[in-house]
Kinemage of the C-alpha trace (Angstrom):
@kinemage 1
@onewidth
@group {chain A} dominant
@subgroup {mainchain}
@vectorlist {calphas} color= white
{ca met a 1} P 19.744 5.536 18.999
{ca lys a 2} L 23.268 3.955 20.502
{ca ser a 3} L 21.219 4.199 24.063
{ca gln a 4} L 17.981 2.236 22.393
{ca phe a 5} L 20.674 -0.530 20.915
{ca asn a 6} L 21.680 -0.710 24.048
{ca arg a 7} L 19.202 -1.541 25.885
{ca val a 8} L 18.525 -4.303 23.843
{ca leu a 9} L 21.436 -5.288 24.432
{ca arg a 10} L 21.569 -5.068 27.691
{ca asn a 11} L 18.278 -7.515 28.294
{ca lys a 12} L 18.075 -10.836 29.034
{ca leu a 13} L 14.833 -11.527 27.818
{ca ser a 14} L 16.196 -9.834 24.460
{ca arg a 15} L 19.566 -11.596 24.000
{ca ile a 16} L 17.577 -15.069 24.646
{ca val a 17} L 15.081 -14.524 21.666
{ca ile a 18} L 17.612 -13.600 19.490
{ca leu a 19} L 19.678 -16.708 20.354
{ca val a 20} L 16.289 -18.860 19.867
{ca ile a 21} L 16.225 -16.549 16.515
{ca met a 22} L 19.488 -17.795 15.446
{ca leu a 23} L 19.412 -21.467 16.708
{ca ile a 24} L 15.867 -22.487 14.634
{ca pro a 25} L 17.658 -22.715 11.542
{ca cys a 26} L 19.894 -24.665 12.592
{ca leu a 27} L 17.965 -27.166 13.847
{ca glu a 28} L 16.479 -27.578 10.315
{ca ile a 29} L 20.182 -28.000 9.257
{ca ile a 30} L 20.177 -31.122 11.901
{ca gln a 31} L 17.474 -32.658 10.150
{ca leu a 32} L 18.469 -31.902 6.340
{ca ser a 33} L 21.887 -33.727 7.802
{ca ala a 34} L 19.788 -36.937 8.740
{ca asp a 35} L 17.553 -36.818 6.136
{ca ile a 36} L 19.211 -35.029 2.595
{ca tyr a 37} L 20.331 -37.445 -0.318
{ca glu a 38} L 23.693 -37.148 -0.636
{ca asp a 39} L 23.084 -35.510 -4.280
{ca ser a 40} L 21.406 -32.274 -2.598
{ca tyr a 41} L 23.330 -29.052 -2.979
{ca leu a 42} L 23.622 -25.762 -1.161
{ca ala a 43} L 20.758 -24.213 -2.467
{ca glu a 44} L 18.050 -26.685 -1.754
{ca ala a 45} L 19.306 -27.286 2.285
{ca phe a 46} L 19.479 -22.979 2.440
{ca phe a 47} L 16.524 -22.466 4.833
{ca leu a 48} L 14.388 -19.989 2.811
{ca ser a 49} L 14.011 -23.156 0.113
{ca gly a 50} L 12.455 -25.204 2.687
{ca ser a 51} L 13.163 -28.642 1.780
{ca thr a 52} L 12.044 -30.669 5.236
{ca ile a 53} L 8.896 -32.208 4.937
{ca gly a 54} L 5.807 -30.071 6.888
{ca his a 55} L 8.554 -26.647 6.770
{ca val a 56} L 8.195 -26.779 11.188
{ca thr a 57} L 11.474 -24.039 11.258
{ca gln a 58} L 9.982 -21.998 8.725
{ca ile a 59} L 6.816 -21.934 10.363
{ca ile a 60} L 8.035 -21.475 13.786
{ca leu a 61} L 10.259 -18.707 12.822
{ca leu a 62} L 8.515 -17.158 9.870
{ca trp a 63} L 4.829 -16.762 10.353
{ca phe a 64} L 5.278 -16.207 14.471
{ca leu a 65} L 8.275 -13.620 14.002
{ca pro a 66} L 6.347 -10.490 14.652
{ca leu a 67} L 5.683 -12.343 18.520
{ca tyr a 68} L 9.701 -12.760 18.864
{ca leu a 69} L 10.645 -9.448 17.600
{ca leu a 70} L 8.066 -7.604 19.736
{ca val a 71} L 9.820 -9.256 22.039
{ca ile a 72} L 12.999 -8.303 21.608
{ca cys a 73} L 12.661 -4.789 21.041
{ca ser a 74} L 9.085 -3.928 19.436
{ca asp a 75} L 7.390 -3.363 22.887
{ca asp a 76} L 9.955 -0.904 24.530
{ca pro a 77} L 6.880 1.816 23.983
{ca ile a 78} L 4.573 0.078 26.427
{ca gln a 79} L 7.864 -0.624 28.999
{ca asp a 80} L 8.621 3.290 28.963
{ca lys a 81} L 5.109 4.337 29.475
{ca lys a 82} L 4.962 1.954 32.761
{ca thr a 83} L 7.966 2.994 33.909
{ca gly a 84} L 8.031 7.253 32.522
{ca val a 85} L 10.353 7.333 30.887
{ca arg a 86} L 8.076 8.052 27.457
{ca asp a 87} L 8.050 11.198 29.485
{ca ile a 88} L 10.813 11.871 29.806
{ca trp a 89} L 12.472 11.049 26.196
{ca ile a 90} L 9.217 13.272 24.846
{ca ser a 91} L 10.508 15.529 27.053
{ca lys a 92} L 13.876 15.305 25.954
{ca leu a 93} L 13.440 14.989 22.399
{ca gly a 94} L 9.710 16.001 21.512
{ca lys a 95} L 6.973 13.467 20.200
{ca lys a 96} L 8.178 13.300 16.581
{ca lys a 97} L 11.847 12.500 17.439
{ca tyr a 98} L 10.898 9.919 19.845
{ca phe a 99} L 8.504 8.439 17.110
{ca phe a 100} L 11.136 8.336 14.514
{ca val a 101} L 13.699 6.413 17.583
{ca lys a 102} L 11.316 3.743 18.225
{ca leu a 103} L 10.608 3.485 14.500
{ca lys a 104} L 14.093 3.187 12.805
{ca thr a 105} L 15.240 1.426 16.425
{ca ser a 106} L 12.850 -1.559 15.672
{ca phe a 107} L 13.042 -2.242 12.048
{ca ile a 108} L 16.974 -2.111 12.243
{ca val a 109} L 17.287 -4.530 15.008
{ca ser a 110} L 14.729 -6.863 13.345
{ca phe a 111} L 16.344 -6.176 10.188
{ca ser a 112} L 19.569 -7.111 11.180
{ca val a 113} L 18.919 -10.522 13.232
{ca ile a 114} L 17.302 -12.234 11.034
{ca phe a 115} L 19.259 -11.045 8.458
{ca leu a 116} L 22.345 -12.642 10.948
{ca ala a 117} L 20.297 -15.732 11.707
{ca leu a 118} L 19.666 -16.057 7.699
{ca thr a 119} L 23.787 -15.511 6.703
{ca ile a 120} L 25.008 -18.083 10.025
{ca asn a 121} L 22.377 -20.679 8.243
{ca phe a 122} L 24.236 -20.209 5.111
{ca leu a 123} L 27.404 -20.309 6.492
{ca ile a 124} L 27.104 -23.272 7.499
{ca asn a 125} L 25.204 -24.877 5.213
{ca ser a 126} L 28.098 -24.112 2.707
{ca leu a 127} L 30.567 -26.047 4.858
{ca ile a 128} L 28.110 -29.158 4.718
{ca phe a 129} L 26.446 -29.286 1.436
{ca asp a 130} L 27.325 -28.973 -2.454
{ca met a 131} L 26.785 -25.982 -4.941
{ca ala a 132} L 28.230 -27.491 -7.966
{ca gly a 133} L 25.399 -28.920 -10.165
{ca phe a 134} L 22.309 -27.750 -8.360
{ca ser a 135} L 21.683 -25.579 -12.052
{ca ser a 136} L 21.787 -29.091 -14.163
{ca ala a 137} L 20.703 -31.141 -12.176
{ca asn a 138} L 16.873 -29.189 -11.909
{ca asn a 139} L 14.202 -28.690 -14.599
{ca tyr a 140} L 11.856 -25.984 -14.430
{ca asp a 141} L 10.470 -25.726 -18.059
{ca gly a 142} L 7.135 -24.808 -18.462
{ca val a 143} L 5.742 -24.121 -14.982
{ca ser a 144} L 4.581 -20.633 -14.715
{ca gly a 145} L 7.562 -18.232 -13.486
{ca glu a 146} L 9.593 -20.214 -15.929
{ca ala a 147} L 12.298 -16.955 -16.803
{ca phe a 148} L 12.918 -15.898 -13.460
{ca ile a 149} L 13.664 -19.181 -11.311
{ca lys a 150} L 15.744 -19.656 -14.230
{ca lys a 151} L 17.689 -16.716 -13.430
{ca gln a 152} L 18.073 -17.832 -10.096
{ca val a 153} L 19.246 -20.812 -10.401
{ca glu a 154} L 22.355 -19.796 -12.667
{ca ser a 155} L 23.214 -17.244 -9.793
{ca pro a 156} L 22.436 -19.323 -6.782
{ca tyr a 157} L 24.611 -17.176 -4.499
{ca leu a 158} L 22.591 -14.327 -5.751
{ca ser a 159} L 19.866 -14.931 -5.204
{ca ile a 160} L 20.148 -16.622 -1.642
{ca phe a 161} L 21.430 -13.203 -0.848
{ca leu a 162} L 18.703 -11.171 -2.234
{ca phe a 163} L 15.657 -13.109 -0.910
{ca ser a 164} L 17.649 -12.620 2.548
{ca leu a 165} L 17.641 -8.966 2.035
{ca ile a 166} L 13.479 -8.861 1.615
{ca thr a 167} L 13.099 -11.917 4.503
{ca ser a 168} L 14.846 -9.270 6.662
{ca phe a 169} L 13.333 -6.018 5.153
{ca phe a 170} L 9.839 -7.707 5.886
{ca ala a 171} L 11.350 -8.755 9.436
{ca gly a 172} L 12.386 -4.503 9.756
{ca leu a 173} L 8.862 -3.924 8.316
{ca ile a 174} L 7.286 -6.322 11.187
{ca gly a 175} L 9.615 -5.098 14.012
{ca ala a 176} L 8.576 -1.375 13.087
{ca ala a 177} L 4.920 -2.382 13.121
{ca gly a 178} L 5.219 -3.388 15.904
{ca thr a 179} L 6.409 -0.295 17.642
{ca cys a 180} L 3.307 1.465 15.981
{ca phe a 181} L 0.673 -0.914 17.717
{ca ser a 182} L 2.203 -0.669 20.993
{ca leu a 183} L 2.603 3.108 20.769
{ca leu a 184} L -1.197 2.895 19.866
{ca thr a 185} L -2.510 0.616 22.469
{ca tyr a 186} L 0.713 1.122 25.300
{ca asp a 187} L -1.223 -2.578 26.171
{ca lys a 188} L 1.201 -5.980 25.346
{ca lys a 189} L -2.581 -7.666 25.940
{ca ile a 190} L -3.967 -5.804 22.964
{ca thr a 191} L -0.411 -5.644 21.088
{ca tyr a 192} L 0.831 -8.779 20.801
{ca pro a 193} L -2.597 -10.478 19.318
{ca val a 194} L -3.118 -7.276 17.143
{ca thr a 195} L 0.304 -7.245 15.809
{ca phe a 196} L 0.145 -11.092 15.384
{ca ala a 197} L -3.484 -10.543 13.001
{ca phe a 198} L -1.627 -8.351 11.413
{ca trp a 199} L 0.948 -10.237 9.590
{ca tyr a 200} L -1.502 -13.144 9.870
{ca ile a 201} L -3.261 -11.404 6.916
{ca leu a 202} L -0.978 -11.199 5.068
{ca ile a 203} L 0.929 -14.299 5.270
{ca ser a 204} L -2.625 -16.078 4.770
{ca asn a 205} L -3.904 -14.755 1.463
{ca glu a 206} L -3.815 -15.465 -1.628
{ca gly a 207} L -1.062 -13.228 -2.520
{ca thr a 208} L 0.530 -13.925 0.726
{ca val a 209} L 3.685 -11.843 1.614
{ca met a 210} L 5.780 -15.497 2.034
{ca tyr a 211} L 5.834 -15.957 -1.719
{ca leu a 212} L 8.561 -13.099 -1.407
{ca phe a 213} L 11.013 -15.115 1.444
{ca gln a 214} L 11.489 -18.609 -0.696
{ca pro a 215} L 14.231 -18.851 -3.518
{ca phe a 216} L 13.885 -21.249 -6.192
{ca ala a 217} L 10.160 -21.699 -6.400
{ca glu a 218} L 7.426 -21.210 -8.791
{ca tyr a 219} L 6.693 -18.066 -8.581
{ca gly a 220} L 7.731 -15.170 -11.584
{ca leu a 221} L 8.055 -11.922 -11.208
{ca glu a 222} L 4.305 -11.072 -11.841
{ca thr a 223} L 3.318 -12.324 -8.960
{ca leu a 224} L 6.026 -11.675 -6.064
{ca val a 225} L 6.529 -7.685 -7.604
{ca pro a 226} L 2.860 -6.926 -6.883
{ca ile a 227} L 2.982 -8.670 -3.334
{ca phe a 228} L 5.792 -6.759 -2.208
{ca ile a 229} L 4.182 -3.240 -3.484
{ca thr a 230} L 0.479 -4.276 -1.351
{ca ser a 231} L 2.487 -5.643 1.250
{ca thr a 232} L 5.106 -2.375 1.715
{ca leu a 233} L 2.057 0.095 1.070
{ca ala a 234} L 0.243 -1.803 4.154
{ca phe a 235} L 3.266 -1.120 6.484
{ca leu a 236} L 4.035 2.800 5.546
{ca ala a 237} L -0.086 3.252 5.634
{ca leu a 238} L -0.059 2.289 9.451
{ca tyr a 239} L 3.395 3.814 10.215
{ca ile a 240} L 1.744 6.991 8.656
{ca leu a 241} L -1.522 6.216 10.817
{ca thr a 242} L 0.527 6.435 14.163
{ca tyr a 243} L 2.366 9.258 13.291
{ca leu a 244} L -0.531 11.061 12.513
{ca his a 245} L -2.149 9.747 16.330
{ca glu a 246} L 1.114 9.973 17.999
{ca val a 247} L 2.738 13.256 17.073
{ca lys a 248} L 0.014 15.876 15.368
{ca ile a 249} L -3.730 14.041 17.579
{ca asn a 250} L -2.146 13.130 20.831
{ca glu a 251} L -0.907 15.262 23.121
{ca ile a 252} L 1.409 14.510 25.834
């Protein structure tokens, strides 16, 4: 797996896309610094809180997330097939290990890139905005997720960390999903739109996975837990089907 990580770091295009992902949340800081009131707080300014009008930066990053991750590492199997490296790897590792190495690499890289971007955003925001007074400045009485929101407000740093972890986890899942579609099609013209369509279904339905990415919102655990479970199961189903197709059915 070390060679797979080195491959990502050595690839100029991958490095550029990783840099773009790091910069997108920082662009929001510029907007917030210009528009936000003096009595606003760090929890509101954090990227996932979506405080800007129109949520443009969240849309740019989160809606198109699978496309970024495909460029970084998830479409590697397509390149392997094109160059003949796939056959060499399979002859050394076997089809099963090749599948899991690709899946784990894409998950870890995707998770790490998003978590690092969110961490950088939090650290920069912490130098600009204040956390003090956040809990007393908000009134969530009567909203559907009142109890859960109040718990988040009481521990804003913990809430930011947990939602960052969940967002990064789903970034890892969709990164691995991109690898699965790459393994199933070995064609960028099919893999990119299909991966985006898979993600779009998850983010555009009534129980959108985007609810899982926003701290201090009005959604309670009764809403978030079923979304988390059903979305995770959808990814697991894709991984299992790809494993059966690539390892158990297809010949080399």
